[in-house]
VEXBAPA-457250 format. One line per 3 residues: number of its first residue (from 1); their letters; for each residue x, y negated, z of C-alpha. Coordinates in steps of 0.25 Angstrom, whole numbers. Example, Ala and Ser with C-alpha at 12.3 -4.5 7.8 and 13.67 -1.06 7.14 Angstrom:
2
1	AS	49/18/31  55/4/29 .
% end
This chain:
637
1	MTT	-68/18/33  -60/26/22  -56/39/22 .
4	EFR	-44/45/14  -41/59/11  -27/64/4 .
7	VLG	-25/77/-1  -15/73/-11  -3/76/-2 .
10	PLE	-5/81/14  -19/80/18  -23/67/24 .
13	VRH	-35/62/28  -36/47/33  -49/38/37 .
16	AGR	-47/23/40  -33/25/37  -30/33/46 .
19	PVA	-26/47/45  -36/58/49  -30/71/55 .
22	VPA	-34/84/50  -32/97/56  -22/106/51 .
25	GKS	-27/119/48  -40/122/42  -45/110/43 .
28	RVL	-34/104/33  -37/114/22  -53/112/22 .
31	LAA	-51/98/21  -40/97/11  -48/109/1 .
34	LLL	-62/99/4  -54/87/-1  -47/93/-13 .
37	RAG	-62/95/-18  -67/82/-12  -83/81/-15 .
40	EVV	-84/97/-20  -89/108/-12  -79/117/-7 .
43	TAG	-86/130/-3  -85/137/11  -77/148/2 .
46	ELV	-66/139/-3  -64/133/10  -62/146/16 .
49	DRL	-52/149/6  -44/136/7  -45/138/23 .
52	WDG	-41/152/24  -31/153/9  -40/165/7 .
55	GAP	-39/173/18  -52/169/25  -59/177/37 .
58	DPA	-72/182/35  -81/174/29  -90/169/41 .
61	RAR	-77/167/50  -72/158/39  -85/151/36 .
64	ATL	-85/147/50  -71/144/52  -73/131/40 .
67	QMT	-84/126/47  -76/124/59  -65/119/52 .
70	VTR	-75/110/43  -80/103/57  -65/103/63 .
73	LRR	-61/96/49  -73/86/51  -70/83/65 .
76	ALG	-55/78/60  -60/69/50  -70/62/59 .
79	QAN	-74/49/50  -65/55/38  -75/68/38 .
82	VVR	-77/71/23  -82/86/25  -96/89/19 .
85	TAA	-104/102/21  -110/106/6  -115/119/1 .
88	GGY	-106/131/3  -95/122/8  -89/108/9 .
91	LAD	-84/96/3  -75/85/7  -84/72/2 .
94	VPA	-72/62/1  -76/48/-7  -66/49/-21 .
97	DAL	-57/37/-15  -54/45/-3  -48/56/-9 .
100	DLH	-33/55/-13  -37/68/-23  -48/61/-29 .
103	RFR	-41/47/-31  -30/55/-38  -37/60/-48 .
106	SLV	-46/48/-50  -32/42/-54  -27/51/-62 .
109	DAG	-42/51/-70  -39/37/-71  -25/38/-78 .
112	RYA	-18/33/-65  -9/43/-62  1/36/-52 .
115	EAL	-7/32/-44  -13/46/-43  0/53/-40 .
118	ALW	4/42/-30  -8/48/-21  0/62/-20 .
121	RGA	8/63/-7  13/77/-9  7/90/-11 .
124	PLS	-7/91/-10  -12/94/5  2/98/7 .
127	DVR	-2/99/23  -13/110/20  -12/124/22 .
130	SDA	-19/132/13  -13/140/1  -28/142/-5 .
133	LHR	-29/128/-5  -17/125/-11  -15/135/-22 .
136	LEV	-30/131/-27  -32/118/-24  -19/110/-21 .
139	VPL	-10/117/-34  -22/111/-43  -20/98/-37 .
142	EEE	-5/98/-39  -8/101/-54  -16/88/-53 .
145	RLD	-5/80/-49  6/85/-60  -5/81/-71 .
148	ALA	-6/67/-66  10/67/-65  10/71/-80 .
151	RRI	-1/60/-83  8/49/-76  21/53/-83 .
154	DAD	13/55/-96  7/41/-94  22/35/-89 .
157	LAA	26/40/-102  16/33/-111  18/21/-104 .
160	GAA	33/21/-109  38/28/-96  51/38/-100 .
163	HEL	64/35/-92  57/34/-79  50/47/-79 .
166	VAE	61/56/-83  65/59/-68  51/61/-62 .
169	LRS	49/72/-74  62/79/-73  58/80/-57 .
172	LTR	45/84/-62  49/94/-73  59/100/-60 .
175	AHP	46/101/-51  36/107/-61  45/115/-72 .
178	LRE	34/122/-79  26/109/-83  28/105/-96 .
181	RFR	21/93/-95  32/86/-87  43/92/-95 .
184	AQL	36/85/-108  36/73/-100  50/74/-98 .
187	MLA	55/77/-111  47/64/-116  54/54/-104 .
190	LYR	68/60/-109  63/58/-125  59/43/-122 .
193	SER	70/41/-113  78/43/-124  86/56/-118 .
196	QAE	81/66/-131  91/75/-126  85/77/-112 .
199	ALA	72/76/-117  75/90/-126  83/96/-113 .
202	AYR	71/94/-105  64/103/-114  75/113/-114 .
205	EAR	73/113/-100  57/116/-99  59/127/-110 .
208	EVL	69/134/-101  62/133/-90  48/136/-96 .
211	AGE	53/150/-102  61/154/-89  49/151/-80 .
214	LGV	39/154/-89  44/161/-101  38/151/-111 .
217	EPG	41/141/-120  37/125/-119  22/123/-122 .
220	REL	19/114/-134  19/101/-130  33/101/-125 .
223	REL	38/109/-136  33/100/-145  40/88/-138 .
226	HER	53/95/-139  52/94/-154  47/79/-154 .
229	ILL	59/75/-146  68/84/-154  65/78/-166 .
232	ANP	62/63/-157  49/60/-163  45/45/-162 .
235	DLV	33/49/-156  39/54/-142  41/36/-141 .
238	PAR	30/29/-139  29/16/-145  35/7/-137 .
241	SVV	26/-1/-129  29/-11/-119  22/-7/-104 .
244	PHL	29/-14/-94  30/-8/-81  37/-18/-71 .
247	LPS	31/-13/-58  43/-10/-46  42/4/-42 .
250	RGP	33/7/-30  40/9/-19  42/22/-10 .
253	YFV	34/20/3  23/12/1  10/16/9 .
256	GRD	-4/14/12  -11/3/2  -22/13/-2 .
259	EES	-33/3/-1  -26/-7/-7  -21/0/-18 .
262	AEL	-36/8/-22  -40/-7/-22  -31/-13/-30 .
265	SAG	-32/0/-40  -47/-2/-40  -43/-17/-45 .
268	AEA	-34/-13/-56  -46/-2/-60  -55/-14/-61 .
271	GPG	-48/-21/-71  -38/-34/-74  -35/-44/-63 .
274	VVV	-28/-48/-50  -25/-43/-38  -17/-49/-26 .
277	VGG	-12/-41/-16  -9/-49/-3  -4/-47/11 .
280	MAG	7/-53/21  21/-51/18  28/-38/19 .
283	VGK	14/-30/19  18/-23/5  10/-31/-6 .
286	TAF	22/-29/-17  23/-14/-13  8/-12/-14 .
289	AVH	7/-20/-27  19/-12/-34  15/3/-28 .
292	WAN	0/0/-33  6/-4/-47  15/8/-47 .
295	LAA	4/16/-46  -7/9/-55  4/7/-65 .
298	EAF	0/18/-75  -15/11/-76  -9/-1/-82 .
301	TGG	-4/2/-96  -2/-10/-101  11/-11/-91 .
304	RLY	14/-16/-75  21/-29/-73  26/-34/-60 .
307	ANL	33/-46/-56  36/-52/-42  34/-67/-41 .
310	RGF	42/-68/-30  30/-77/-24  36/-77/-9 .
313	DPS	50/-73/-11  59/-80/-2  72/-80/-10 .
316	AEP	63/-86/-24  56/-94/-31  41/-87/-35 .
319	VPP	43/-82/-49  36/-92/-60  26/-85/-68 .
322	GEV	33/-88/-81  45/-79/-78  35/-67/-74 .
325	LRG	28/-68/-87  42/-67/-95  46/-55/-88 .
328	FLD	30/-50/-90  33/-52/-105  45/-45/-107 .
331	ALD	41/-35/-100  29/-34/-108  39/-36/-120 .
334	VPS	35/-48/-127  44/-51/-137  45/-66/-136 .
337	VPA	40/-73/-124  37/-87/-124  43/-99/-117 .
340	GFE	31/-106/-110  23/-101/-97  11/-102/-105 .
343	AQV	15/-95/-118  21/-85/-107  8/-83/-100 .
346	AAF	0/-80/-115  11/-72/-119  10/-62/-104 .
349	RRA	-6/-63/-107  -4/-58/-124  5/-47/-119 .
352	VEG	-4/-40/-109  -16/-43/-116  -25/-28/-117 .
355	RKL	-15/-21/-108  -17/-15/-96  -8/-22/-86 .
358	LIV	-5/-21/-71  4/-33/-65  8/-35/-51 .
361	LDN	14/-49/-46  21/-48/-34  22/-58/-24 .
364	ARD	15/-69/-31  17/-83/-26  3/-89/-29 .
367	AEQ	-7/-88/-39  -1/-98/-49  12/-87/-50 .
370	VRP	1/-76/-53  -9/-83/-64  0/-83/-76 .
373	LVP	3/-68/-74  -10/-63/-74  -15/-61/-88 .
376	DGA	-28/-56/-91  -31/-41/-90  -21/-36/-80 .
379	FVV	-21/-31/-66  -13/-40/-57  -7/-38/-45 .
382	VTS	-1/-49/-38  4/-48/-24  6/-61/-13 .
385	RDR	6/-67/-1  -4/-77/-5  -18/-73/-9 .
388	LAG	-16/-79/-24  -31/-85/-23  -34/-92/-37 .
391	LGA	-31/-78/-45  -43/-73/-44  -38/-60/-39 .
394	RSI	-42/-49/-29  -34/-47/-17  -29/-35/-9 .
397	TLE	-23/-39/4  -13/-27/10  -12/-28/26 .
400	PLD	-2/-21/33  -2/-5/34  -8/2/45 .
403	DVE	0/12/54  -2/22/46  2/17/33 .
406	SRA	13/10/41  20/25/47  19/29/33 .
409	LLE	27/19/27  38/22/37  36/35/34 .
412	RRL	39/34/21  52/27/21  56/34/34 .
415	GPE	50/47/33  41/55/42  51/62/51 .
418	RLA	57/51/57  44/43/58  40/56/66 .
421	EEA	52/57/75  49/42/80  34/42/79 .
424	AAT	34/30/90  44/21/84  36/22/71 .
427	GTL	24/19/78  31/5/83  37/3/69 .
430	VEL	23/4/63  16/-6/74  30/-16/74 .
433	CAG	28/-17/58  12/-20/57  10/-13/45 .
436	LPL	19/-23/37  26/-12/24  37/-21/24 .
439	ALA	39/-20/40  39/-5/38  48/-5/26 .
442	VVA	59/-14/33  58/-6/48  58/8/39 .
445	TRA	69/2/30  77/-1/43  76/13/51 .
448	AVN	78/20/37  92/13/35  96/13/48 .
451	PHF	93/29/51  102/27/66  90/18/69 .
454	TLA	77/27/75  65/21/72  62/18/85 .
457	DVA	74/10/86  70/1/75  57/0/82 .
460	DQL	61/-5/93  69/-17/87  56/-21/81 .
463	AVD	49/-19/94  60/-27/103  65/-36/94 .
466	QEL	58/-49/92  64/-52/78  57/-40/72 .
469	LDH	59/-45/57  73/-48/59  73/-33/61 .
472	MDT	66/-28/50  76/-31/38  82/-22/30 .
475	GEE	93/-30/24  85/-34/13  80/-48/14 .
478	DAR	67/-48/6  64/-36/17  65/-44/28 .
481	LCT	51/-46/35  55/-59/37  58/-62/23 .
484	VFS	45/-59/19  37/-66/28  44/-78/26 .
487	WSY	40/-78/11  26/-81/15  29/-89/25 .
490	RLL	38/-98/18  26/-102/10  17/-108/20 .
493	GPM	15/-123/23  20/-128/35  8/-126/44 .
496	AAR	5/-112/40  18/-109/41  19/-115/57 .
499	VFR	6/-108/60  12/-93/56  23/-96/66 .
502	LLG	15/-98/76  4/-89/73  14/-79/73 .
505	HHR	21/-84/88  6/-85/92  8/-69/92 .
508	VPS	-8/-68/94  -14/-56/85  -24/-65/78 .
511	SSV	-28/-79/78  -40/-87/75  -38/-101/67 .
514	SAA	-39/-108/81  -29/-100/87  -19/-103/75 .
517	AAV	-23/-117/77  -20/-119/91  -6/-110/90 .
520	AGL	-2/-122/78  -7/-133/85  -16/-136/72 .
523	PVP	-30/-141/68  -37/-129/65  -40/-132/50 .
526	DAE	-26/-133/49  -23/-120/56  -34/-114/46 .
529	AAI	-26/-118/33  -13/-113/39  -21/-98/43 .
532	AEL	-26/-99/28  -11/-101/23  -5/-90/31 .
535	TAA	-18/-79/28  -14/-84/13  -1/-80/13 .
538	HLL	-3/-68/23  5/-72/35  -10/-72/42 .
541	SGH	-21/-62/41  -34/-66/40  -47/-59/48 .
544	ASG	-62/-59/45  -62/-63/61  -56/-76/56 .
547	RYS	-43/-72/64  -28/-71/57  -17/-61/61 .
550	MHP	-4/-60/58  5/-48/54  14/-44/67 .
553	LLR	27/-47/58  24/-60/52  19/-64/66 .
556	RYA	33/-61/70  40/-66/60  29/-81/62 .
559	AEL	36/-81/76  48/-79/73  46/-92/63 .
562	ADA	41/-99/74  52/-97/82  62/-101/71 .
565	EGD	55/-113/67  54/-117/82  39/-119/83 .
568	DVD	33/-124/96  28/-110/98  25/-114/113 .
571	AAD	16/-125/111  10/-117/100  8/-106/112 .
574	RRA	1/-118/120  -8/-121/110  -13/-106/109 .
577	LTW	-14/-105/124  -23/-117/125  -30/-113/114 .
580	YAH	-34/-99/118  -36/-103/132  -45/-116/129 .
583	TAA	-54/-106/118  -54/-96/127  -61/-105/138 .
586	NAV	-72/-109/129  -74/-95/126  -76/-92/140 .
589	RWL	-86/-102/143  -96/-94/131  -93/-82/140 .
592	TDE	-94/-85/155  -101/-94/164  -87/-96/172 .
595	AAP	-81/-108/168  -70/-110/159  -57/-112/164 .
598	VLP	-51/-125/164  -40/-126/154  -32/-139/151 .
601	AHD	-36/-149/141  -29/-147/126  -30/-154/115 .
604	CVR	-19/-146/107  -29/-134/100  -44/-132/98 .
607	PDE	-50/-123/106  -61/-113/99  -75/-116/104 .
610	FTS	-86/-105/104  -100/-107/101  -105/-95/108 .
613	AED	-102/-82/118  -100/-73/105  -88/-81/100 .
616	ASA	-81/-84/114  -82/-69/115  -78/-66/102 .
619	WLD	-67/-75/101  -62/-70/114  -62/-57/109 .
622	AEW	-53/-61/98  -42/-66/105  -41/-57/115 .
625	EAF	-30/-52/110  -23/-66/109  -26/-68/124 .
628	VLL	-18/-56/128  -6/-60/121  -7/-75/125 .
631	VRA	-7/-72/139  4/-59/139  13/-72/131 .
634	GTT	8/-83/141  14/-71/152  25/-70/146 .
637	R	29/-85/144 .
% end
């Protein structure tokens, strides 16, 4: 199981995706001191200095307390323990990819500055109390962050950005008034935005601040830049090189997906190719792809292209590849776009040849829509509810968020104080939304725009009202869950659509193909075909056990469709009960010498048969939860 350590913000330890509590006081200081120099022996004397801020008691007592603190820390970390005893001290034996500080430095060395800076969650080790640790270890770490930030801005300026950097650089010069590098970058951004007078004023301000604070003149680099701006030196404006950046901005509320992001980054580092990001409706495919693409953007020096292909848009037809190509050619500043589709494909491939290019194709309908938009040499990320077989692509499937990530998403939207005040209601909302980012976002929006609603009010509405999906409505049609789910549902064939509706009504946590066949009243081969179609559309999730499950919100949506379509759900219930009863009787015959109950004859279903007691017992174990639900449902009818 993976363990993660985070020092670029409050100290955090996560094992198998769950937080590990590190005791306050000396245990946290000890772990922080070791992690900041992970893989390196930290002497006992240095650790004593950090733990007592230079004011330790007598050496013998300090060493004894240090050993007790190490023991306490190891016990608290449990399976996540990385503290090792070494000659003269201790070290943190942490894999490079398990510590955010290591990942930050590796990304900086690779020139991926935006990704590196995104790892910072606030002031390093802000919840660790040790003046010595902060003075000797954390202050230099903050310098590393500022250097990476300056490098990222240099890269942005080199790529042609200017106007969009001005606000950020003004903020940085206010926060760090003595850093001449930020001053120079601000002057250059202003000049390239055709604001020469403001660039000269920025120099005067820098000169006044440096004289007033330090009694010195600006450095040589800043003085020379001032002279070149005065003379309107043409070298200050680089030759125009079109580097398109069509990516949408990444949203402020993105959480989680660390493993998937690492997998996508590894794919990009491996070279050109196609990765398909799949998953059910509302699981956050677009948000994930756009978030990652923005973080990785600076590595793609030839440009970043993006298109929404509207493959599953209920209000519009999918975008033809030719229309997308024309937009890409315009962004690449191709002077004359040919008229024919094949000629446009050829022109596109010529225009991007030799570029290190990222292309994000969002919401693709099928492989035919995507294929003309994938040139050799580009790294292409495609999001779709379809598996897009035939592209030869690698695939990443997004699963619903876990409870910790779900809470983090709500916290970002509503604030930690509100969640802390209503912890029980927060837990209920997390459970009801079942890890679906879209559901969490819509619920949070409902709570945020109605401040008179408590979270308990929202949770009660969702828990009590059977029309759950109708409550999850921000007023924007595209944000309604039922609308989003309908994008996939409307493309199903009649048989798969009916199986989807009846399985939603069936409400058991998971089903075998045989059970699904009984519920729908279909031969098993037909049920297999329908389930394959539903799985490809991410409306069902397949498991290694050969069973299939449906997300709780999708199940609710499917059940509402069954009612709306007038499906004979009573007949489906009778078939399901008959199949379970007869299959259970077949299992019992293998497990007991007593005669199995005599059941009425049937011709509407085909019960499973067994060839061993082990098979019969495994079937009963797998279906136990379904039995409980069916019995409860039967007692309420």
